PQR file of N, CA, C, O and H, with PARSE charges and radii, in Angstrom:
ATOM      1  N   MET A   1     -26.356 -15.660  68.706 -0.4000 1.5000
ATOM      2  CA  MET A   1     -25.972 -15.182  70.008 -0.0000 2.0000
ATOM      3  C   MET A   1     -25.675 -13.685  69.948  0.5500 1.7000
ATOM      4  O   MET A   1     -25.070 -13.209  68.988 -0.5500 1.4000
ATOM      5  N   ALA A   2     -26.096 -12.949  70.964 -0.4000 1.5000
ATOM      6  CA  ALA A   2     -25.854 -11.513  70.989 -0.0000 2.0000
ATOM      7  C   ALA A   2     -24.453 -11.242  71.512  0.5500 1.7000
ATOM      8  O   ALA A   2     -24.123 -11.574  72.650 -0.5500 1.4000
ATOM      9  H   ALA A   2     -26.588 -13.336  71.744  0.4000 1.0000
ATOM     10  N   VAL A   3     -23.639 -10.638  70.667 -0.4000 1.5000
ATOM     11  CA  VAL A   3     -22.272 -10.307  71.039 -0.0000 2.0000
ATOM     12  C   VAL A   3     -22.062  -8.827  70.754  0.5500 1.7000
ATOM     13  O   VAL A   3     -22.388  -8.370  69.658 -0.5500 1.4000
ATOM     14  H   VAL A   3     -23.907 -10.368  69.742  0.4000 1.0000
ATOM     15  N   PRO A   4     -21.520  -8.051  71.716 -0.5600 1.5000
ATOM     16  CA  PRO A   4     -21.305  -6.629  71.470  0.2800 2.0000
ATOM     17  C   PRO A   4     -20.271  -6.400  70.379  0.5500 1.7000
ATOM     18  O   PRO A   4     -19.250  -7.086  70.324 -0.5500 1.4000
ATOM     19  N   LYS A   5     -20.547  -5.415  69.499 -0.4000 1.5000
ATOM     20  CA  LYS A   5     -19.608  -5.131  68.418 -0.0000 2.0000
ATOM     21  C   LYS A   5     -18.393  -4.369  68.924  0.5500 1.7000
ATOM     22  O   LYS A   5     -17.287  -4.540  68.410 -0.5500 1.4000
ATOM     23  H   LYS A   5     -21.376  -4.858  69.544  0.4000 1.0000
ATOM     24  N   LYS A   6     -18.602  -3.520  69.942 -0.4000 1.5000
ATOM     25  CA  LYS A   6     -17.484  -2.730  70.452 -0.0000 2.0000
ATOM     26  C   LYS A   6     -17.446  -2.801  71.969  0.5500 1.7000
ATOM     27  O   LYS A   6     -18.445  -3.106  72.621 -0.5500 1.4000
ATOM     28  H   LYS A   6     -19.500  -3.381  70.359  0.4000 1.0000
ATOM     29  N   LYS A   7     -16.270  -2.511  72.517 -0.4000 1.5000
ATOM     30  CA  LYS A   7     -16.086  -2.508  73.964 -0.0000 2.0000
ATOM     31  C   LYS A   7     -16.886  -1.359  74.584  0.5500 1.7000
ATOM     32  O   LYS A   7     -16.918  -0.250  74.050 -0.5500 1.4000
ATOM     33  H   LYS A   7     -15.459  -2.262  71.988  0.4000 1.0000
ATOM     34  N   VAL A   8     -17.521  -1.641  75.707 -0.4000 1.5000
ATOM     35  CA  VAL A   8     -18.236  -0.593  76.435 -0.0000 2.0000
ATOM     36  C   VAL A   8     -17.213   0.136  77.299  0.5500 1.7000
ATOM     37  O   VAL A   8     -16.499  -0.479  78.092 -0.5500 1.4000
ATOM     38  H   VAL A   8     -17.494  -2.542  76.141  0.4000 1.0000
ATOM     39  N   SER A   9     -17.152   1.473  77.132 -0.4000 1.5000
ATOM     40  CA  SER A   9     -16.158   2.241  77.878 -0.0000 2.0000
ATOM     41  C   SER A   9     -16.469   2.231  79.372  0.5500 1.7000
ATOM     42  O   SER A   9     -17.594   1.960  79.790 -0.5500 1.4000
ATOM     43  H   SER A   9     -17.732   1.972  76.488  0.4000 1.0000
ATOM     44  N   LYS A  10     -15.440   2.535  80.166 -0.4000 1.5000
ATOM     45  CA  LYS A  10     -15.607   2.554  81.617 -0.0000 2.0000
ATOM     46  C   LYS A  10     -16.623   3.617  82.035  0.5500 1.7000
ATOM     47  O   LYS A  10     -17.411   3.402  82.957 -0.5500 1.4000
ATOM     48  H   LYS A  10     -14.526   2.756  79.827  0.4000 1.0000
ATOM     49  N   ALA A  11     -16.601   4.757  81.358 -0.4000 1.5000
ATOM     50  CA  ALA A  11     -17.527   5.833  81.701 -0.0000 2.0000
ATOM     51  C   ALA A  11     -18.973   5.413  81.433  0.5500 1.7000
ATOM     52  O   ALA A  11     -19.850   5.652  82.263 -0.5500 1.4000
ATOM     53  H   ALA A  11     -15.962   4.931  80.609  0.4000 1.0000
ATOM     54  N   ARG A  12     -19.222   4.802  80.300 -0.4000 1.5000
ATOM     55  CA  ARG A  12     -20.579   4.360  79.958 -0.0000 2.0000
ATOM     56  C   ARG A  12     -21.045   3.253  80.901  0.5500 1.7000
ATOM     57  O   ARG A  12     -22.187   3.247  81.360 -0.5500 1.4000
ATOM     58  H   ARG A  12     -18.510   4.608  79.626  0.4000 1.0000
ATOM     59  N   ARG A  13     -20.143   2.323  81.177 -0.4000 1.5000
ATOM     60  CA  ARG A  13     -20.464   1.232  82.101 -0.0000 2.0000
ATOM     61  C   ARG A  13     -20.795   1.781  83.483  0.5500 1.7000
ATOM     62  O   ARG A  13     -21.778   1.365  84.097 -0.5500 1.4000
ATOM     63  H   ARG A  13     -19.215   2.328  80.804  0.4000 1.0000
ATOM     64  N   ASP A  14     -19.980   2.716  83.979 -0.4000 1.5000
ATOM     65  CA  ASP A  14     -20.181   3.258  85.318 -0.0000 2.0000
ATOM     66  C   ASP A  14     -21.417   4.138  85.403  0.5500 1.7000
ATOM     67  O   ASP A  14     -22.060   4.188  86.451 -0.5500 1.4000
ATOM     68  H   ASP A  14     -19.181   3.054  83.480  0.4000 1.0000
ATOM     69  N   LYS A  15     -21.769   4.837  84.318 -0.4000 1.5000
ATOM     70  CA  LYS A  15     -23.006   5.620  84.306 -0.0000 2.0000
ATOM     71  C   LYS A  15     -24.216   4.715  84.461  0.5500 1.7000
ATOM     72  O   LYS A  15     -25.180   5.071  85.139 -0.5500 1.4000
ATOM     73  H   LYS A  15     -21.247   4.796  83.466  0.4000 1.0000
ATOM     74  N   ARG A  16     -24.170   3.577  83.852 -0.4000 1.5000
ATOM     75  CA  ARG A  16     -25.278   2.631  83.935 -0.0000 2.0000
ATOM     76  C   ARG A  16     -25.407   2.078  85.353  0.5500 1.7000
ATOM     77  O   ARG A  16     -26.517   1.897  85.853 -0.5500 1.4000
ATOM     78  H   ARG A  16     -23.387   3.288  83.301  0.4000 1.0000
ATOM     79  N   ARG A  17     -24.284   1.813  85.994 -0.4000 1.5000
ATOM     80  CA  ARG A  17     -24.300   1.247  87.340 -0.0000 2.0000
ATOM     81  C   ARG A  17     -24.600   2.285  88.418  0.5500 1.7000
ATOM     82  O   ARG A  17     -25.025   1.923  89.515 -0.5500 1.4000
ATOM     83  H   ARG A  17     -23.382   1.960  85.588  0.4000 1.0000
ATOM     84  N   ALA A  18     -24.390   3.558  88.128 -0.4000 1.5000
ATOM     85  CA  ALA A  18     -24.499   4.606  89.137 -0.0000 2.0000
ATOM     86  C   ALA A  18     -25.930   4.852  89.597  0.5500 1.7000
ATOM     87  O   ALA A  18     -26.135   5.408  90.676 -0.5500 1.4000
ATOM     88  H   ALA A  18     -24.045   3.852  87.236  0.4000 1.0000
ATOM     89  N   SER A  19     -26.919   4.457  88.814 -0.4000 1.5000
ATOM     90  CA  SER A  19     -28.299   4.780  89.169 -0.0000 2.0000
ATOM     91  C   SER A  19     -28.830   3.919  90.305  0.5500 1.7000
ATOM     92  O   SER A  19     -29.899   4.223  90.835 -0.5500 1.4000
ATOM     93  H   SER A  19     -26.752   4.005  87.937  0.4000 1.0000
ATOM     94  N   ASN A  20     -28.139   2.866  90.702 -0.4000 1.5000
ATOM     95  CA  ASN A  20     -28.660   1.942  91.698 -0.0000 2.0000
ATOM     96  C   ASN A  20     -28.078   2.136  93.086  0.5500 1.7000
ATOM     97  O   ASN A  20     -28.455   1.410  94.006 -0.5500 1.4000
ATOM     98  H   ASN A  20     -27.270   2.619  90.271  0.4000 1.0000
ATOM     99  N   TRP A  21     -27.174   3.089  93.270 -0.4000 1.5000
ATOM    100  CA  TRP A  21     -26.463   3.178  94.537 -0.0000 2.0000
ATOM    101  C   TRP A  21     -27.248   3.892  95.628  0.5500 1.7000
ATOM    102  O   TRP A  21     -26.932   3.735  96.807 -0.5500 1.4000
ATOM    103  H   TRP A  21     -26.868   3.678  92.522  0.4000 1.0000
ATOM    104  N   LYS A  22     -28.261   4.671  95.267 -0.4000 1.5000
ATOM    105  CA  LYS A  22     -28.969   5.451  96.271 -0.0000 2.0000
ATOM    106  C   LYS A  22     -29.863   4.555  97.117  0.5500 1.7000
ATOM    107  O   LYS A  22     -30.613   3.734  96.589 -0.5500 1.4000
ATOM    108  H   LYS A  22     -28.518   4.799  94.309  0.4000 1.0000
ATOM    109  N   LEU A  23     -29.777   4.717  98.420 -0.4000 1.5000
ATOM    110  CA  LEU A  23     -30.608   3.954  99.341 -0.0000 2.0000
ATOM    111  C   LEU A  23     -31.869   4.744  99.654  0.5500 1.7000
ATOM    112  O   LEU A  23     -31.864   5.975  99.639 -0.5500 1.4000
ATOM    113  H   LEU A  23     -29.167   5.384  98.849  0.4000 1.0000
ATOM    114  N   GLU A  24     -32.948   4.026  99.936 -0.4000 1.5000
ATOM    115  CA  GLU A  24     -34.178   4.689 100.321 -0.0000 2.0000
ATOM    116  C   GLU A  24     -34.152   4.975 101.818  0.5500 1.7000
ATOM    117  O   GLU A  24     -33.487   4.276 102.583 -0.5500 1.4000
ATOM    118  H   GLU A  24     -32.952   3.026  99.948  0.4000 1.0000
ATOM    119  N   LEU A  25     -34.869   5.993 102.219 -0.4000 1.5000
ATOM    120  CA  LEU A  25     -34.963   6.305 103.633 -0.0000 2.0000
ATOM    121  C   LEU A  25     -35.764   5.233 104.353  0.5500 1.7000
ATOM    122  O   LEU A  25     -36.721   4.697 103.794 -0.5500 1.4000
ATOM    123  H   LEU A  25     -35.408   6.561 101.598  0.4000 1.0000
ATOM    124  N   PRO A  26     -35.386   4.916 105.582 -0.5600 1.5000
ATOM    125  CA  PRO A  26     -36.185   3.940 106.324  0.2800 2.0000
ATOM    126  C   PRO A  26     -37.550   4.527 106.661  0.5500 1.7000
ATOM    127  O   PRO A  26     -37.705   5.746 106.730 -0.5500 1.4000
ATOM    128  N   GLY A  27     -38.539   3.662 106.871 -0.4000 1.5000
ATOM    129  CA  GLY A  27     -39.874   4.133 107.215 -0.0000 2.0000
ATOM    130  C   GLY A  27     -39.891   4.734 108.602  0.5500 1.7000
ATOM    131  O   GLY A  27     -39.840   4.006 109.593 -0.5500 1.4000
ATOM    132  H   GLY A  27     -38.413   2.671 106.815  0.4000 1.0000
ATOM    133  N   LEU A  28     -39.961   6.052 108.688 -0.4000 1.5000
ATOM    134  CA  LEU A  28     -39.968   6.732 109.976 -0.0000 2.0000
ATOM    135  C   LEU A  28     -41.378   7.196 110.309  0.5500 1.7000
ATOM    136  O   LEU A  28     -42.099   7.701 109.448 -0.5500 1.4000
ATOM    137  H   LEU A  28     -40.002   6.643 107.882  0.4000 1.0000
ATOM    138  N   ASN A  29     -41.758   7.020 111.558 -0.4000 1.5000
ATOM    139  CA  ASN A  29     -43.051   7.461 112.044 -0.0000 2.0000
ATOM    140  C   ASN A  29     -42.820   8.409 113.205  0.5500 1.7000
ATOM    141  O   ASN A  29     -41.759   8.395 113.828 -0.5500 1.4000
ATOM    142  H   ASN A  29     -41.172   6.610 112.257  0.4000 1.0000
ATOM    143  N   LYS A  30     -43.831   9.243 113.495 -0.4000 1.5000
ATOM    144  CA  LYS A  30     -43.732  10.124 114.649 -0.0000 2.0000
ATOM    145  C   LYS A  30     -44.207   9.384 115.883  0.5500 1.7000
ATOM    146  O   LYS A  30     -45.214   8.676 115.853 -0.5500 1.4000
ATOM    147  H   LYS A  30     -44.694   9.253 112.989  0.4000 1.0000
ATOM    148  N   CYS A  31     -43.476   9.556 116.959 -0.4000 1.5000
ATOM    149  CA  CYS A  31     -43.857   8.956 118.240 -0.0000 2.0000
ATOM    150  C   CYS A  31     -45.134   9.659 118.719  0.5500 1.7000
ATOM    151  O   CYS A  31     -45.185  10.888 118.738 -0.5500 1.4000
ATOM    152  H   CYS A  31     -42.658  10.131 116.983  0.4000 1.0000
ATOM    153  N   PRO A  32     -46.163   8.897 119.105 -0.5600 1.5000
ATOM    154  CA  PRO A  32     -47.410   9.546 119.534  0.2800 2.0000
ATOM    155  C   PRO A  32     -47.271  10.314 120.850  0.5500 1.7000
ATOM    156  O   PRO A  32     -48.063  11.213 121.133 -0.5500 1.4000
ATOM    157  N   LYS A  33     -46.273   9.963 121.646 -0.4000 1.5000
ATOM    158  CA  LYS A  33     -46.114  10.610 122.945 -0.0000 2.0000
ATOM    159  C   LYS A  33     -45.287  11.893 122.861  0.5500 1.7000
ATOM    160  O   LYS A  33     -45.698  12.936 123.371 -0.5500 1.4000
ATOM    161  H   LYS A  33     -45.629   9.233 121.417  0.4000 1.0000
ATOM    162  N   CYS A  34     -44.104  11.812 122.206 -0.4000 1.5000
ATOM    163  CA  CYS A  34     -43.209  12.977 122.210 -0.0000 2.0000
ATOM    164  C   CYS A  34     -43.057  13.632 120.834  0.5500 1.7000
ATOM    165  O   CYS A  34     -42.582  14.764 120.747 -0.5500 1.4000
ATOM    166  H   CYS A  34     -43.770  10.965 121.792  0.4000 1.0000
ATOM    167  N   GLY A  35     -43.449  12.942 119.758 -0.4000 1.5000
ATOM    168  CA  GLY A  35     -43.377  13.534 118.426 -0.0000 2.0000
ATOM    169  C   GLY A  35     -42.045  13.359 117.733  0.5500 1.7000
ATOM    170  O   GLY A  35     -41.854  13.892 116.640 -0.5500 1.4000
ATOM    171  H   GLY A  35     -43.834  12.022 119.829  0.4000 1.0000
ATOM    172  N   ALA A  36     -41.119  12.633 118.329 -0.4000 1.5000
ATOM    173  CA  ALA A  36     -39.817  12.402 117.695 -0.0000 2.0000
ATOM    174  C   ALA A  36     -39.972  11.351 116.596  0.5500 1.7000
ATOM    175  O   ALA A  36     -40.867  10.508 116.655 -0.5500 1.4000
ATOM    176  H   ALA A  36     -41.274  12.201 119.217  0.4000 1.0000
ATOM    177  N   PHE A  37     -39.102  11.408 115.603 -0.4000 1.5000
ATOM    178  CA  PHE A  37     -39.150  10.414 114.534 -0.0000 2.0000
ATOM    179  C   PHE A  37     -38.512   9.108 115.002  0.5500 1.7000
ATOM    180  O   PHE A  37     -37.407   9.105 115.545 -0.5500 1.4000
ATOM    181  H   PHE A  37     -38.375  12.093 115.555  0.4000 1.0000
ATOM    182  N   VAL A  38     -39.218   8.001 114.786 -0.4000 1.5000
ATOM    183  CA  VAL A  38     -38.781   6.690 115.242 -0.0000 2.0000
ATOM    184  C   VAL A  38     -38.981   5.697 114.110  0.5500 1.7000
ATOM    185  O   VAL A  38     -39.977   5.766 113.390 -0.5500 1.4000
ATOM    186  H   VAL A  38     -40.115   8.003 114.345  0.4000 1.0000
ATOM    187  N   ALA A  39     -38.036   4.768 113.948 -0.4000 1.5000
ATOM    188  CA  ALA A  39     -38.213   3.699 112.982 -0.0000 2.0000
ATOM    189  C   ALA A  39     -39.386   2.837 113.431  0.5500 1.7000
ATOM    190  O   ALA A  39     -39.581   2.627 114.628 -0.5500 1.4000
ATOM    191  H   ALA A  39     -37.227   4.712 114.533  0.4000 1.0000
ATOM    192  N   SER A  40     -40.159   2.343 112.486 -0.4000 1.5000
ATOM    193  CA  SER A  40     -41.346   1.585 112.854 -0.0000 2.0000
ATOM    194  C   SER A  40     -40.971   0.301 113.589  0.5500 1.7000
ATOM    195  O   SER A  40     -39.947  -0.317 113.298 -0.5500 1.4000
ATOM    196  H   SER A  40     -40.001   2.514 111.514  0.4000 1.0000
ATOM    197  N   HIS A  41     -41.799  -0.084 114.531 -0.4000 1.5000
ATOM    198  CA  HIS A  41     -41.634  -1.270 115.367 -0.0000 2.0000
ATOM    199  C   HIS A  41     -40.366  -1.212 116.216  0.5500 1.7000
ATOM    200  O   HIS A  41     -39.723  -2.235 116.449 -0.5500 1.4000
ATOM    201  H   HIS A  41     -42.630   0.419 114.767  0.4000 1.0000
ATOM    202  N   ARG A  42     -40.009  -0.007 116.678 -0.4000 1.5000
ATOM    203  CA  ARG A  42     -38.859   0.173 117.552 -0.0000 2.0000
ATOM    204  C   ARG A  42     -39.272   1.031 118.743  0.5500 1.7000
ATOM    205  O   ARG A  42     -40.244   1.783 118.669 -0.5500 1.4000
ATOM    206  H   ARG A  42     -40.531   0.824 116.489  0.4000 1.0000
ATOM    207  N   VAL A  43     -38.530   0.914 119.835 -0.4000 1.5000
ATOM    208  CA  VAL A  43     -38.777   1.740 121.011 -0.0000 2.0000
ATOM    209  C   VAL A  43     -38.264   3.143 120.738  0.5500 1.7000
ATOM    210  O   VAL A  43     -37.190   3.318 120.163 -0.5500 1.4000
ATOM    211  H   VAL A  43     -37.741   0.303 119.895  0.4000 1.0000
ATOM    212  N   CYS A  44     -39.031   4.136 121.149 -0.4000 1.5000
ATOM    213  CA  CYS A  44     -38.617   5.531 120.979 -0.0000 2.0000
ATOM    214  C   CYS A  44     -37.435   5.803 121.899  0.5500 1.7000
ATOM    215  O   CYS A  44     -37.516   5.561 123.103 -0.5500 1.4000
ATOM    216  H   CYS A  44     -39.903   3.994 121.616  0.4000 1.0000
ATOM    217  N   LYS A  45     -36.337   6.305 121.341 -0.4000 1.5000
ATOM    218  CA  LYS A  45     -35.140   6.575 122.138 -0.0000 2.0000
ATOM    219  C   LYS A  45     -35.315   7.819 122.999  0.5500 1.7000
ATOM    220  O   LYS A  45     -34.618   7.998 123.999 -0.5500 1.4000
ATOM    221  H   LYS A  45     -36.271   6.502 120.363  0.4000 1.0000
ATOM    222  N   ASN A  46     -36.243   8.669 122.606 -0.4000 1.5000
ATOM    223  CA  ASN A  46     -36.429   9.925 123.325 -0.0000 2.0000
ATOM    224  C   ASN A  46     -37.228   9.730 124.611  0.5500 1.7000
ATOM    225  O   ASN A  46     -36.817  10.194 125.674 -0.5500 1.4000
ATOM    226  H   ASN A  46     -36.809   8.524 121.794  0.4000 1.0000
ATOM    227  N   CYS A  47     -38.379   9.040 124.516 -0.4000 1.5000
ATOM    228  CA  CYS A  47     -39.239   8.892 125.698 -0.0000 2.0000
ATOM    229  C   CYS A  47     -39.361   7.448 126.176  0.5500 1.7000
ATOM    230  O   CYS A  47     -40.109   7.179 127.116 -0.5500 1.4000
ATOM    231  H   CYS A  47     -38.713   8.663 123.653  0.4000 1.0000
ATOM    232  N   LYS A  48     -38.649   6.519 125.554 -0.4000 1.5000
ATOM    233  CA  LYS A  48     -38.585   5.104 125.966 -0.0000 2.0000
ATOM    234  C   LYS A  48     -39.953   4.422 125.979  0.5500 1.7000
ATOM    235  O   LYS A  48     -40.238   3.628 126.875 -0.5500 1.4000
ATOM    236  H   LYS A  48     -38.041   6.737 124.790  0.4000 1.0000
ATOM    237  N   THR A  49     -40.813   4.729 124.978 -0.4000 1.5000
ATOM    238  CA  THR A  49     -42.124   4.092 124.907 -0.0000 2.0000
ATOM    239  C   THR A  49     -42.261   3.316 123.616  0.5500 1.7000
ATOM    240  O   THR A  49     -41.573   3.592 122.633 -0.5500 1.4000
ATOM    241  H   THR A  49     -40.581   5.374 124.250  0.4000 1.0000
ATOM    242  N   TYR A  50     -43.158   2.340 123.628 -0.4000 1.5000
ATOM    243  CA  TYR A  50     -43.494   1.564 122.436 -0.0000 2.0000
ATOM    244  C   TYR A  50     -44.982   1.275 122.494  0.5500 1.7000
ATOM    245  O   TYR A  50     -45.472   0.760 123.500 -0.5500 1.4000
ATOM    246  H   TYR A  50     -43.717   2.116 124.426  0.4000 1.0000
ATOM    247  N   ASN A  51     -45.702   1.593 121.445 -0.4000 1.5000
ATOM    248  CA  ASN A  51     -47.137   1.350 121.358 -0.0000 2.0000
ATOM    249  C   ASN A  51     -47.883   2.056 122.498  0.5500 1.7000
ATOM    250  O   ASN A  51     -48.863   1.531 123.026 -0.5500 1.4000
ATOM    251  H   ASN A  51     -45.304   2.011 120.628  0.4000 1.0000
ATOM    252  N   GLY A  52     -47.411   3.243 122.868 -0.4000 1.5000
ATOM    253  CA  GLY A  52     -48.066   4.028 123.898 -0.0000 2.0000
ATOM    254  C   GLY A  52     -47.778   3.588 125.326  0.5500 1.7000
ATOM    255  O   GLY A  52     -48.358   4.139 126.262 -0.5500 1.4000
ATOM    256  H   GLY A  52     -46.615   3.670 122.439  0.4000 1.0000
ATOM    257  N   LYS A  53     -46.904   2.617 125.516 -0.4000 1.5000
ATOM    258  CA  LYS A  53     -46.591   2.117 126.853 -0.0000 2.0000
ATOM    259  C   LYS A  53     -45.113   2.301 127.146  0.5500 1.7000
ATOM    260  O   LYS A  53     -44.277   2.160 126.253 -0.5500 1.4000
ATOM    261  H   LYS A  53     -46.433   2.170 124.756  0.4000 1.0000
ATOM    262  N   GLU A  54     -44.784   2.619 128.402 -0.4000 1.5000
ATOM    263  CA  GLU A  54     -43.380   2.774 128.785 -0.0000 2.0000
ATOM    264  C   GLU A  54     -42.745   1.388 128.865  0.5500 1.7000
ATOM    265  O   GLU A  54     -43.202   0.525 129.614 -0.5500 1.4000
ATOM    266  H   GLU A  54     -45.463   2.734 129.127  0.4000 1.0000
ATOM    267  N   VAL A  55     -41.695   1.191 128.090 -0.4000 1.5000
ATOM    268  CA  VAL A  55     -41.065  -0.117 127.998 -0.0000 2.0000
ATOM    269  C   VAL A  55     -39.772  -0.154 128.790  0.5500 1.7000
ATOM    270  O   VAL A  55     -39.551  -1.071 129.581 -0.5500 1.4000
ATOM    271  H   VAL A  55     -41.323   1.892 127.482  0.4000 1.0000
ATOM    272  N   VAL A  56     -38.932   0.819 128.588 -0.4000 1.5000
ATOM    273  CA  VAL A  56     -37.628   0.854 129.253 -0.0000 2.0000
ATOM    274  C   VAL A  56     -37.748   1.773 130.455  0.5500 1.7000
ATOM    275  O   VAL A  56     -37.971   2.975 130.311 -0.5500 1.4000
ATOM    276  H   VAL A  56     -39.111   1.564 127.946  0.4000 1.0000
ATOM    277  N   LYS A  57     -37.600   1.205 131.628 -0.4000 1.5000
ATOM    278  CA  LYS A  57     -37.672   2.011 132.845 -0.0000 2.0000
ATOM    279  C   LYS A  57     -36.321   2.681 133.056  0.5500 1.7000
ATOM    280  O   LYS A  57     -35.277   2.132 132.706 -0.5500 1.4000
ATOM    281  H   LYS A  57     -37.419   0.229 131.744  0.4000 1.0000
ATOM    282  N   GLU A  58     -36.361   3.875 133.635 -0.4000 1.5000
ATOM    283  CA  GLU A  58     -35.117   4.592 133.882 -0.0000 2.0000
ATOM    284  C   GLU A  58     -34.300   3.840 134.915  0.5500 1.7000
ATOM    285  O   GLU A  58     -34.839   3.294 135.878 -0.5500 1.4000
ATOM    286  H   GLU A  58     -37.210   4.321 133.920  0.4000 1.0000
ATOM    287  N   GLU A  59     -32.992   3.820 134.703 -0.4000 1.5000
ATOM    288  CA  GLU A  59     -32.110   3.103 135.608 -0.0000 2.0000
ATOM    289  C   GLU A  59     -32.155   3.731 137.000  0.5500 1.7000
ATOM    290  O   GLU A  59     -32.323   4.942 137.145 -0.5500 1.4000
ATOM    291  H   GLU A  59     -32.554   4.264 133.921  0.4000 1.0000
ATOM    292  N   ALA A  60     -32.002   2.895 138.009 -0.4000 1.5000
ATOM    293  CA  ALA A  60     -31.991   3.398 139.375 -0.0000 2.0000
ATOM    294  C   ALA A  60     -30.806   4.344 139.552  0.5500 1.7000
ATOM    295  O   ALA A  60     -29.714   4.115 139.033 -0.5500 1.4000
ATOM    296  H   ALA A  60     -31.866   1.911 137.892  0.4000 1.0000
ATOM    297  N   LYS A  61     -31.060   5.400 140.293 -0.4000 1.5000
ATOM    298  CA  LYS A  61     -29.993   6.382 140.505 -0.0000 2.0000
ATOM    299  C   LYS A  61     -28.855   5.742 141.298  0.5500 1.7000
ATOM    300  O   LYS A  61     -29.065   5.113 142.335 -0.5500 1.4000
ATOM    301  H   LYS A  61     -31.947   5.585 140.714  0.4000 1.0000
ATOM    302  N   LYS A  62     -27.674   5.920 140.784 -0.4000 1.5000
ATOM    303  CA  LYS A  62     -26.494   5.334 141.455 -0.0000 2.0000
ATOM    304  C   LYS A  62     -26.104   6.201 142.649  0.5500 1.7000
ATOM    305  O   LYS A  62     -26.010   7.425 142.546 -0.5500 1.4000
ATOM    306  H   LYS A  62     -27.503   6.431 139.941  0.4000 1.0000
ATOM    307  N   GLU A  63     -25.883   5.552 143.764 -0.4000 1.5000
ATOM    308  CA  GLU A  63     -25.445   6.268 144.962 -0.0000 2.0000
ATOM    309  C   GLU A  63     -23.920   6.297 144.955  0.5500 1.7000
ATOM    310  O   GLU A  63     -23.266   5.256 144.897 -0.5500 1.4000
ATOM    311  H   GLU A  63     -25.958   4.558 143.848  0.4000 1.0000
ATOM    312  N   ALA A  64     -23.374   7.488 145.013 -0.4000 1.5000
ATOM    313  CA  ALA A  64     -21.920   7.606 144.967 -0.0000 2.0000
ATOM    314  C   ALA A  64     -21.373   8.346 146.151  0.5500 1.7000
ATOM    315  O   ALA A  64     -20.160   8.529 146.259 -0.5500 1.4000
ATOM    316  H   ALA A  64     -23.905   8.334 145.060  0.4000 1.0000
TER
END
């Protein structure tokens, strides 16, 4: 059985674990209509389009 001869120090242990904490950037694409960066398969927050079509219509103007 493999048994360590000496205790692994906290610094050595933490150095080994530190390499996995970085997250990758999400896949961002440019919106074909406005050019803003958008996560894939999501509605563009800038121009409210998806797949070249307007999805979210602007809210009716509130009369005050």
